[in-house]
C-alpha positions, -999 to +999 in steps of 0.1 A: +486+417+475+471+447+491+455+444+525+419+433+522+391+458+528+354+454+534+325+470+515+288+466+516+272+454+484+237+445+474+220+424+448+184+415+439+175+379+448+142+359+449+133+372+483+142+409+477+172+431+478+200+416+499+229+434+515+262+419+527+296+431+540+320+415+515+358+413+519+377+424+488+412+413+479+432+433+453+465+425+436+490+453+432+507+437+402+478+426+380+453+451+393+426+425+396+403+422+426+383+392+439+354+388+463+354+352+474+320+353+491+303+366+459+322+340+438+309+313+462+274+326+461+275+332+423+260+367+425+271+401+411+268+434+430+238+455+419+224+428+396+197+402+396+213+370+407+207+335+421+175+317+418+156+348+408+178+352+377+171+316+367+134+320+372+133+351+351+154+334+324+130+304+325+101+328+316+121+342+287+130+307+274+093+298+272+078+331+260+091+361+239+108+388+260+079+413+255+055+387+270+079+373+297+085+408+312+048+413+323+047+376+334+076+383+357+055+410+374+024+389+377+041+357+389+071+369+408+063+405+416+095+417+398+094+447+376+118+442+347+119+454+311+122+432+281+157+445+275+166+436+311+153+400+305+173+399+273+205+409+291+199+383+318+194+355+292+226+366+275+246+361+307+230+328+317+229+315+281+266+323+275+274+303+307+253+273+295+267+275+259+303+275+273+295+245+295+281+226+265+311+234+244+335+224+271+318+190+275+320+185+237+357+194+237+364+171+266+348+140+250+364+149+216+398+147+232+411+111+229+431+116+261+399+120+281+383+086+271+370+067+301+365+030+305+336+017+285+304+018+306+293-016+317+256-008+315+257+008+280+226-002+260+230-025+231+212-001+206+208+037+205+187+055+179+199+088+166+178+111+144+192+143+130+179+170+107+181+208+101+157+237+103+161+273+090+162+303+113+158+339+102+188+360+111+192+397+117+202+418+087+211+451+103+248+461+105+244+482+136+219+483+165+190+506+159+189+537+181+158+556+190+161+593+182+143+614+209+108+600+212+106+588+176+098+551+170+126+528+160+134+527+123+122+495+105+145+466+100+158+461+065+139+434+045+150+398+048+164+385+016+176+351+004+207+339+021+198+357+054+189+324+071+210+300+090+203+263+097+198+250+132+207+214+133+189+192+158+195+156+169+174+133+191+188+104+211+165+076+223+165+039+232+144+015+212+133-002+244+117+032+255+095+035+225+059+023+232+026+025+213+001+045+233-025+035+207-024+013+176-001+027+151+009+057+172+043+052+189+054+075+217+088+081+233+091+075+271+124+094+272+145+113+247+174+137+248+177+167+224+209+181+210+209+213+189+234+238+177+236+268+154+266+255+135+279+232+108+274+194+104+306+187+123+294+206+153+261+188+157+278+153+154+305+164+179+277+174+204+258+142+197+288+121+204+295+140+236+259+136+248+260+099+242+292+097+263+276+119+290+246+096+292+269+066+293+250+051+263+280+045+241+303+015+243+321+018+209+328-019+208+293-032+215+267-004+211+250-002+177+242+034+168+211+036+145+212+068+125+179+079+109+181+106+083+164+121+053+191+113+028+211+145+031+248+139+023+260+159+053+244+133+076+258+101+059+292+117+054+297+118+092+282+086+104+316+068+101+325+082+135+304+054+150+321+020+145+290-001+149+262+017+131+230+010+111+219+037+087+182+041+079+167+064+053+135+080+067+106+061+052+084+091+047+111+110+028+115+080+005+078+081-002+079+119-009+102+112-038+077+086-051+049+111-047+067+137-067+071+113-097+035+099-093+019+134-095+039+143-126+033+108-143-004+102-134-016+138-127-022+158-096-050+143-074-052+112-095-065+080-078-041+060-100-012+079-085-026+072-050-028+035-057+006+034-072+023+051-043+004+030-019+017-002-035+053+013-035+049+019+003+037-016+009+066-031-010+091-009+008+077-018+042+081-054+032+118-049+024+114-053-014+136-024-024+153-043-053+118-053-067+107-017-065+138-005-084+132-032-110+096-021-114+106+015-119+131+005-145+104-012-165+084+021-168+085+040-201+076+077-196+068+095-228+084+129-222+120+139-214+108+156-182+092+125-169+121+103-179+144+127-160+122+125-129+121+087-131+159+084-134+162+107-104+139+085-084+157+053-094+190+069-086+178+080-052+165+046-043+196+028-056+220+050-038+201+045-005+191+008-010+213-004+018+194+020+041+159+008+031+155-027+046+125-015+065+111-049+073+142-057+093+142-023+111+106-027+121+113-063+133+142-051+154+121-022+169+143+006+155+115+025+138+117+038+102+107+074+105+123+107+116+092+119+133+111+123+166+134+149+152+106+167+132+088+170+166+120+182+182+123+210+156+088+223+166+097+222+203+132+235+202+131+260+173+096+268+160+078+273+193+103+300+205+125+312+176+102+313+146+073+333+158+060+362+136+087+388+128+115+372+148+150+375+136+181+367+156+217+376+160+240+345+160+251+351+196+216+357+209+202+326+192+231+304+204+226+315+240+189+311+241+191+278+224+215+265+251+190+275+278+160+260+259+178+227+256+184+226+294+147+231+299+135+205+273+161+179+286+149+184+322+184+196+331+175+232+342+191+225+376+225+226+360+223+264+361+226+262+399+262+250+394+272+275+367+284+310+374+268+338+355+292+354+330+294+387+312+283+385+276+295+410+251 
């Protein structure tokens, strides 16, 4: 270890540019150097750091970078470019994403299992679904030549989208009706990731453990889904579970057949689907399937549609006891996760012309989840990291 030396460094904080004499320690062998004071403060020389960085990132999480930059000047008196905001979000977002991944890996390790929480709720409701996100199609970053405008992006074609999977965790006891027929959630926690089905269920499991909502021996996990196989294929990770097919997705399949059988806009189709809905709500799934089997469509296309509807209901019959679910207070719709898509993805990621790199979307998504889960203060404990 070389003898320590002292140098004066500065960084931009919430209350202006700060200067400090910092002791630097350097290692002769590994050539690395450390500044313990800067590590303790969580700041970087010459860069925006501390609470100012988190406030600027908060603006970029809520609004597009081109709008957040002038807002920073108006609200905070800080002059920063959209690219400067983007770089800030990458550093903070990478830190948040790494923390989320570390938590998921910790709870996925069987050696890290804690004692079951004594106050775990008897029932937890989990809704999960996916939403598409437009991805960037350029191979290299566009460069401005002299004072010419940037060249246009290549057109987005099929296959240049990636699915963002989102899950919502809530307690049935915290679901109230603010007005007749309009339930509202008192509290809910969002989990989202730009990855495959295994990733989202791994993050959901970790969040349940973090909240201390999961006692594997006693807690019933209610999974509400739209019938996608990737959901039901992974519910076995919960020992005590109740699977529910989203009621409105079940009706959508009935509507598809009714429009073809009775005609688009037909009142008879409307009455027929209304009766199906009443029977399903009453838990008469077997009677509904028997009624469908008695129908005799005249054309091969209609017969094929009817067989598809019967097959869909038969394969999900054990998930369609809606009378019991309503009586137990579980709910029968996936409206919570549909709303979560609008808050997490649509409001920030799917505005006009937006396309994302995988790393940029993943980092901003990690920050947006902290905000929507009322956990923004976590960034106070995370060090900013460099993001390549």
